[in-house]
C-alpha positions in Angstrom: 0.0 0.0 0.0 1.8 3.1 -1.3 0.6 6.7 -0.7 2.0 9.6 -2.6 1.2 13.3 -3.2 1.2 15.4 -6.3 1.8 19.1 -6.8 0.8 21.5 -9.5 3.7 23.5 -11.1 2.4 27.0 -10.3 4.7 28.0 -7.5 8.0 29.9 -7.1 10.9 27.6 -7.9 12.1 27.9 -4.3 9.0 26.4 -2.9 9.3 22.9 -4.4 12.2 21.6 -2.3 10.5 22.5 1.0 7.2 21.0 -0.1 8.8 17.7 -1.0 10.9 17.6 2.2 7.7 18.2 4.2 5.9 15.4 2.4 8.9 13.1 3.1 8.9 14.0 6.8 5.2 13.1 7.0 5.9 9.7 5.6 4.6 9.8 2.0 6.1 7.2 -0.2 6.4 9.4 -3.3 6.0 13.0 -4.6 4.8 13.6 -8.2 4.8 16.8 -10.2 2.2 17.5 -12.9 3.2 18.6 -16.3 -0.1 20.2 -17.4 -0.4 22.5 -20.4 0.3 26.2 -19.6 1.9 25.4 -16.2 5.7 25.2 -15.5 7.5 22.2 -17.1 8.0 19.6 -14.4 11.8 19.1 -14.7 13.2 22.0 -12.7 10.7 21.6 -9.8 11.6 17.9 -9.7 15.3 18.8 -9.6 14.6 21.0 -6.6 12.7 18.1 -5.0 15.5 15.7 -5.7 18.0 17.9 -3.9 15.8 18.3 -0.9 14.8 14.7 -0.2 16.5 11.4 0.6 13.9 8.7 0.5 10.7 9.4 -1.6 10.3 8.5 -5.2 9.8 11.5 -7.5 8.7 11.9 -11.0 6.5 13.7 -13.5 2.9 12.5 -13.9 2.8 12.9 -16.7 4.7 14.1 -19.8 3.2 13.7 -23.2 5.4 12.7 -26.2 3.7 15.2 -28.6 5.0 18.4 -26.9 8.1 16.8 -25.4 10.2 14.5 -27.7 11.5 11.2 -26.2 15.1 12.4 -26.5 14.2 15.4 -24.2 12.4 13.1 -21.8 15.4 10.7 -21.7 17.9 13.5 -21.0 15.8 15.2 -18.3 14.8 12.1 -16.4 18.4 10.8 -16.5 19.4 14.0 -14.7 16.6 13.9 -12.2 17.5 10.2 -11.5 21.1 11.1 -10.9 20.2 14.0 -8.6 18.0 11.8 -6.6 20.4 8.9 -6.6 18.1 6.5 -8.3 14.7 7.5 -6.9 13.1 8.9 -10.1 10.4 7.5 -12.3 9.1 8.8 -15.7 5.3 9.1 -16.2 4.0 9.5 -19.7 0.5 10.0 -21.0 -1.3 11.1 -24.2 -2.1 14.5 -22.5 -5.1 16.7 -22.5 -5.8 20.1 -24.1 -3.4 19.4 -27.0 -5.9 21.3 -29.2 -4.7 24.5 -27.5 -1.5 24.2 -29.5 -3.1 22.7 -32.6 -1.9 19.1 -32.0 -4.1 16.2 -33.0 -2.1 13.0 -32.6 -2.7 10.6 -35.5 -1.5 7.4 -33.8 -1.5 8.1 -30.0 -1.3 4.5 -28.9 1.6 3.7 -31.2 3.3 7.0 -30.2 3.1 6.2 -26.5 4.4 2.7 -26.9 7.3 3.8 -29.1 8.1 6.8 -26.8 8.6 4.4 -23.9 10.8 2.2 -26.1 12.7 5.2 -27.5 13.4 6.6 -24.0 14.6 3.2 -22.8 16.8 2.8 -25.9 18.4 6.2 -25.1 18.9 5.5 -21.3 20.7 2.3 -22.2 22.9 4.4 -24.5 22.3 2.0 -27.3 24.0 3.0 -30.6 21.7 0.8 -32.6 19.1 2.5 -34.8 15.5 2.7 -33.5 13.0 2.5 -36.4 9.5 3.1 -35.1 6.6 4.3 -37.1 6.3 7.5 -35.1 9.8 8.0 -33.6 13.2 7.2 -35.1 16.8 7.3 -34.0 19.5 7.0 -36.6 21.9 5.1 -34.5 25.6 5.3 -34.3 25.5 7.6 -31.3 23.5 8.0 -28.1 23.4 10.1 -24.9 26.9 11.4 -24.4 27.3 11.1 -20.6 27.3 8.3 -18.1 23.6 7.7 -17.2 23.1 6.9 -13.5 20.5 4.2 -14.1 19.4 2.8 -17.5 16.3 1.2 -16.0 14.3 4.1 -14.6 10.8 2.9 -13.9 8.1 4.0 -16.3 4.5 4.9 -15.5 1.7 5.1 -18.1 -1.2 7.5 -17.5 -4.2 6.1 -19.3 -7.8 5.0 -19.2 -8.2 3.3 -22.6 -8.0 -0.5 -23.0 -6.0 -0.2 -26.2 -3.4 2.0 -24.7 -3.0 0.0 -21.5 -2.7 -3.3 -23.4 -0.2 -1.9 -25.9 2.1 -0.3 -23.3 1.9 -2.6 -20.3 4.9 -4.5 -21.4 7.1 -1.4 -20.8 5.8 0.0 -17.6 5.9 -0.5 -13.9 2.6 1.2 -13.1 -0.6 2.3 -14.7 -2.1 5.5 -13.4 -5.8 6.3 -13.7 -6.0 10.1 -13.2 -8.9 12.3 -12.3 -10.9 9.6 -10.4 -11.5 8.3 -6.9 -13.9 5.7 -8.2 -13.3 2.1 -7.1 -15.7 0.9 -9.8 -13.2 1.5 -12.6 -10.5 -0.8 -11.1 -11.8 -4.2 -12.3 -11.7 -3.2 -16.0 -8.2 -1.7 -15.6 -7.0 -4.8 -13.9 -8.5 -6.9 -16.7 -6.7 -4.8 -19.3 -3.4 -5.1 -17.3 -3.7 -8.9 -17.1 -4.5 -9.2 -20.8 -1.6 -6.9 -21.8 0.8 -8.5 -19.4 0.0 -12.0 -20.7 0.7 -10.9 -24.3 3.9 -9.2 -23.3 5.1 -12.3 -21.3 4.9 -10.5 -18.0 3.2 -11.3 -14.7 0.3 -8.9 -14.1 1.3 -8.7 -10.4 4.5 -6.8 -11.6 2.4 -3.9 -12.7 0.9 -1.6 -10.1 -2.3 0.4 -10.5 -2.3 4.0 -9.3 -5.3 6.2 -8.8 -4.9 10.0 -8.4 -7.4 12.8 -8.1 -8.2 16.3 -6.9 -7.9 16.3 -3.1 -9.3 18.8 -0.6 -9.2 17.9 3.1 -10.3 20.1 5.9 -11.9 19.8 9.4 -14.8 21.6 7.7 -15.9 18.9 5.4 -18.6 21.0 3.6 -16.1 23.7 2.8 -13.7 21.0 1.5 -16.3 19.5 -0.8 -17.3 22.9 -2.1 -13.7 23.7 -3.3 -13.3 20.1 -4.6 -16.4 20.6 -6.8 -14.9 23.7 -8.4 -11.5 21.9 -8.9 -13.1 18.7 -10.3 -15.4 20.6 -12.7 -12.3 21.4 -14.8 -11.7 17.8 -15.5 -15.2 16.3 -15.5 -16.0 16.8 -19.2 -12.8 14.7 -20.0 -13.4 12.1 -17.2 -17.0 11.6 -18.2 -15.9 10.4 -21.6 -13.5 7.9 -20.0 -15.3 6.6 -17.0 -18.4 4.9 -18.4 -19.5 3.7 -14.9 -20.5 7.3 -14.1 -23.5 7.0 -16.5 -24.2 10.7 -16.5 -27.4 11.9 -18.2 -26.5 13.5 -21.5 -28.4 16.7 -20.6 -26.4 17.0 -17.4 -23.1 16.4 -19.2 -24.0 19.0 -21.8 -24.7 21.6 -19.1 -21.4 20.9 -17.4 -19.5 21.1 -20.8 -21.1 24.4 -21.7 -20.2 25.9 -18.2 -16.6 24.7 -18.3 -16.2 25.9 -22.0 -17.2 29.3 -20.7 -14.7 29.0 -17.8 -17.7 29.2 -15.4 -16.5 26.7 -13.0 -18.8 27.9 -10.2 -21.8 26.9 -12.4 -20.2 23.7 -13.5 -19.6 22.8 -9.8 -23.2 23.3 -8.9 -24.1 20.4 -11.1 -21.9 18.0 -9.2 -23.7 16.0 -6.5 -22.1 14.6 -3.4 -22.3 11.1 -4.9 -20.7 12.2 -8.1 -18.0 14.1 -6.3 -17.0 11.0 -4.3 -16.1 9.4 -7.6 -14.2 12.3 -8.9 -12.2 13.6 -6.0 -10.9 13.0 -2.4 -12.9 15.5 -0.5 -14.1 16.2 3.1 -12.7 15.6 6.5 -9.6 13.5 7.1 -11.8 10.6 8.0 -13.8 11.0 4.7 -10.6 11.1 2.6 -9.1 8.1 4.4 -12.3 6.1 3.9 -12.2 6.9 0.2 -8.6 5.8 -0.1 -9.2 2.6 1.8 -12.0 1.7 -0.6 -9.6 2.0 -3.5 -6.9 -0.2 -1.8 -9.7 -2.7 -1.1 -10.5 -2.7 -4.9 -7.0 -3.6 -5.8 -5.1 -0.3 -6.2 -1.4 -0.4 -5.3 -0.9 3.3 -4.8 -3.2 6.3 -4.1 -2.0 9.7 -5.1 -3.5 12.8 -3.4 -3.6 15.7 -6.0 -3.8 19.4 -5.7 -5.0 21.6 -4.1 -4.9 19.3 -1.0 -6.8 21.7 1.3 -8.4 25.1 1.6 -4.8 26.2 1.5 -1.8 24.1 0.6 0.0 24.1 3.9 -3.1 23.1 6.0 -4.1 20.4 3.5 -0.6 18.9 3.4 -0.6 18.9 7.2 -3.9 17.2 7.6 -3.0 14.6 4.9 0.3 13.9 6.7 -0.9 14.1 10.3 -4.5 12.7 10.1 -5.1 10.8 6.8 -1.8 8.9 6.5 -1.8 7.5 10.1 -5.4 6.3 9.7 -4.5 4.4 6.5 -1.3 3.0 7.9 -3.3 1.6 10.9 -5.7 -0.2 8.5 
């Protein structure tokens, strides 16, 4: 049972090391950094975190191979892994909001699979050519420094069966982002098992990670109110991925129209308590611990508490570390 925390990259560069160190002191197993469109790239915040911690795993969750070429991923994650002395992981996903920069991936599944292969090829400093359909390396040369660890673990951020089954042979974990819903886990596990069998791996080698918006506070109602606003940004995307939500088309249309107009207050008003529990970790420390425990019971190997953590970052991090973590560890 692993528990990690994730931070958005919207802070002064000097803040990241202290945040990661605090998370480590509380006992979190890992610290992730988002790489969302229009926020700071994850690499420099991760470097600050690597320098300020000694135990926790760190990595981006996740980078997409359409705005960051595999050769850039390989170089950056190699440096983060060296700075952390072998504690880094690389998370990769198709990515959302690519239309903002006019990108429409033609073969996203093949691109992700090849990107993992290409990064591994580079980390191993292989001078052989890599001839994929999407990515190619001419060969004859490779990374021109001694890489600390050629087998940095990979994480795939994905919901789709095709993507999971295609990439599961290359990754250590599958992350289902934007959900706190235990109902999605059986299908993900089935996809992992099918993909692992085809790749000649044991399904037990691949962990399932769930991460979502998290807002914890002693005032549970206030925490849920903020979580609704935060989750509203992602709901139009998640509704297309999580078919267990079974949202009425009319309701989904209203939410989509509100978020398209950046009216997240109105979008939040459409999210019931029952729906919120499937989208976010929200409420009192006891509420959040209960939600996380249900996911572990469903077969999740790691739960990741995402931003904004609380009504303010510092208090949310404190409550997660001092109240939620101990309750989960006792269970």
